[in-house]
C-alpha positions in Angstrom: 18.6 199.3 3.8 15.7 196.6 3.5 16.1 194.2 0.7 13.7 195.5 -2.0 10.9 193.0 -2.7 11.3 194.0 -6.4 14.1 195.3 -8.2 14.7 195.3 -12.3 18.0 196.4 -13.4 18.0 197.9 -16.9 15.9 195.6 -18.0 15.1 195.6 -22.0 12.3 193.6 -24.1 12.5 193.4 -27.8 9.3 191.5 -29.6 9.6 189.9 -33.2 7.1 190.8 -35.1 7.8 189.0 -38.5 10.7 190.8 -40.0 10.9 193.7 -37.4 11.4 194.0 -34.1 9.4 195.8 -31.3 11.1 197.3 -28.3 8.6 197.3 -25.5 11.1 198.2 -22.7 14.6 200.3 -23.4 16.2 199.9 -20.1 14.0 200.0 -17.0 15.4 200.5 -13.2 13.0 200.2 -10.9 13.1 199.1 -7.3 9.8 198.5 -5.3 10.4 198.1 -1.3 8.2 195.6 0.5 4.7 196.9 1.4 4.3 199.6 -1.0 1.2 200.2 -3.1 1.9 201.4 -6.8 0.1 202.5 -9.5 1.8 201.9 -13.2 0.1 204.6 -16.0 0.6 205.5 -19.3 -0.5 205.2 -22.9 -1.5 202.1 -24.9 1.7 200.4 -25.9 4.0 202.3 -23.6 5.4 199.1 -21.8 3.2 199.0 -18.9 2.0 195.3 -18.9 5.3 194.4 -20.0 6.5 195.4 -16.9 4.2 193.4 -14.8 5.2 190.5 -17.1 8.7 191.1 -15.9 8.2 191.4 -12.4 5.6 188.1 -12.6 7.9 186.0 -14.9 5.3 185.4 -17.2 7.6 186.8 -19.8 11.6 187.2 -19.9 13.8 190.4 -20.6 15.9 190.5 -23.6 18.4 192.2 -21.2 18.9 193.1 -17.8 18.0 191.7 -14.5 14.9 190.7 -12.1 15.8 190.2 -8.8 12.7 189.6 -6.5 13.4 189.4 -2.7 17.0 188.1 -3.5 15.6 185.3 -6.0 16.9 186.0 -9.7 14.2 185.3 -12.0 16.7 184.9 -15.4 17.7 182.1 -13.5 14.6 179.8 -13.2 13.8 177.2 -15.7 10.1 177.6 -17.1 8.9 175.0 -14.4 10.5 176.7 -11.5 9.1 179.8 -12.4 5.8 178.4 -12.0 6.0 177.4 -9.2 8.0 180.6 -7.8 4.8 182.3 -8.8 2.4 180.3 -7.3 3.8 180.6 -4.2 5.1 184.5 -4.4 2.8 186.5 -7.0 -1.2 186.9 -6.9 -2.3 187.9 -10.5 -5.7 189.7 -10.9 -6.6 190.3 -14.7 -8.9 192.4 -16.2 -11.5 190.2 -17.7 -11.3 188.0 -14.4 -10.5 184.8 -16.1 -12.6 182.4 -14.0 -13.0 178.9 -15.1 -16.6 178.8 -16.1 -17.6 175.5 -15.1 -16.4 176.0 -11.4 -18.0 177.7 -8.7 -16.7 180.6 -7.0 -15.4 178.5 -4.4 -13.7 175.8 -6.6 -12.1 178.5 -8.3 -10.5 180.2 -5.4 -9.5 176.5 -3.9 -7.7 175.9 -7.7 -4.7 177.6 -7.1 -3.9 175.4 -3.6 -5.0 172.0 -5.6 -2.2 173.1 -8.4 0.5 174.1 -6.0 0.0 170.4 -4.7 2.3 169.1 -2.1 3.7 172.8 -1.8 0.6 174.1 -1.1 0.6 175.8 2.8 -2.7 174.1 3.8 -4.2 170.7 2.5 -7.6 168.5 2.6 -10.3 170.4 4.3 -7.7 173.2 5.4 -7.7 174.3 1.8 -12.0 174.6 2.0 -11.5 176.6 5.1 -9.0 179.0 3.6 -11.2 179.4 0.1 -14.1 180.3 2.2 -12.0 182.9 4.3 -10.7 184.5 1.2 -14.3 184.8 0.0 -15.3 186.3 3.1 -12.1 189.1 2.9 -13.9 189.9 -0.1 -17.3 190.0 0.7 -18.3 187.0 -1.9 -19.0 184.0 1.0 -22.6 184.3 0.4 -21.8 183.6 -3.1 -19.5 180.6 -2.8 -21.5 178.2 -4.8 -22.5 180.4 -7.9 -21.0 179.9 -11.3 -19.2 182.9 -12.8 -22.0 183.4 -15.1 -24.6 184.2 -12.0 -22.1 186.9 -10.9 -21.7 190.7 -11.7 -18.8 191.9 -13.3 -17.8 193.4 -10.1 -18.2 189.9 -8.0 -16.4 188.2 -10.4 -13.4 190.6 -9.6 -13.8 190.2 -5.8 -13.6 186.3 -6.6 -10.6 186.8 -8.8 -8.7 188.6 -6.2 -9.8 185.9 -3.8 -8.2 183.8 -5.7 -4.8 185.2 -6.3 -4.7 185.5 -2.6 -5.0 181.7 -2.0 -1.6 181.2 -1.5 -0.8 184.1 0.7 1.6 185.5 -1.8 3.5 188.6 -0.6 2.8 190.2 -3.9 -0.2 191.2 -5.6 -0.1 192.5 -9.3 -3.4 193.7 -11.3 -3.5 194.7 -14.5 -6.5 196.8 -15.7 -8.4 195.4 -12.9 -11.3 198.0 -12.9 -11.5 198.4 -16.9 -14.7 196.2 -17.2 -16.3 197.4 -13.9 -18.4 200.6 -13.2 -16.5 203.3 -11.0 -18.1 202.7 -7.8 -17.4 198.8 -8.0 -13.8 199.7 -9.1 -13.9 201.8 -6.0 -14.6 199.1 -4.1 -11.9 197.0 -5.7 -9.4 199.4 -5.0 -10.6 199.5 -0.9 -9.5 195.8 -1.4 -6.2 196.7 -2.6 -5.4 199.5 0.0 -6.4 196.7 2.9 -4.3 194.6 1.7 -1.5 197.1 1.2 -2.1 198.2 4.7 -1.8 194.2 6.2 1.8 194.5 4.2 0.9 193.2 1.0 2.8 194.8 -2.1 0.4 196.0 -4.6 1.3 197.1 -7.9 -1.5 197.6 -10.6 -1.6 198.9 -14.2 -4.6 201.5 -15.1 -5.8 203.9 -17.8 -7.7 205.7 -15.0 -5.7 208.6 -13.5 -8.1 209.1 -10.5 -7.6 205.6 -9.6 -4.4 205.6 -10.1 -3.8 208.5 -7.8 -5.3 206.0 -5.2 -2.2 204.5 -4.6 1.0 205.7 -2.3 3.6 205.9 -5.2 2.9 206.7 -9.2 5.2 205.6 -11.9 4.7 207.1 -15.6 5.6 205.1 -18.5 5.9 206.2 -22.0 8.1 204.4 -25.0 9.2 201.7 -22.8 10.7 204.0 -20.2 10.1 204.9 -16.8 9.6 209.3 -17.2 8.1 209.7 -13.6 8.1 208.3 -10.5 6.1 210.2 -7.8 5.3 209.3 -4.0 
């Protein structure tokens, strides 16, 4: 069998909340193969976003192991995790998280600058790479606009371009259409479908069951456990 892009093995996550503990994940086993297009659904507090945080290394498991393309995330330091994430994972947030004082182009270039010598491109190539990704999401004509000059859907497309800047093999999105109208949301998912067809592994969390069924695989989470997994 091909090495899975992502493998969670008996992952548990417990958060301390004052004198109480809250168990967000209760022993999750999950394999996601290269190039899969996966939706994760479930009620609020079910553990959906915690699974994404495990996959991206934003948070660490209390128990269990996380392997991403044969890299054991449990063994990486915080600094190593940050460098790994910058190279291997593109993250799209619900609230876009574009820097308000930077143009769309500057927001997309930023991940390339942050990677420094580890970036795949340098100097003028960074500008060309950023423009290429803005063009991919239909936002090259807005390259020099500030986020405040863009609609929600336009900001989300810029955020997708930023997530793709380092050409990561994995794209993770947490409620990427939560602040968008349905038409714009479908446009964003058309971008995800195209990326999946090009070999990117796409994983997203959504409350919208119509958008969830646009994925090739649907994972349902409840009370910190995967209760259904279907293609």
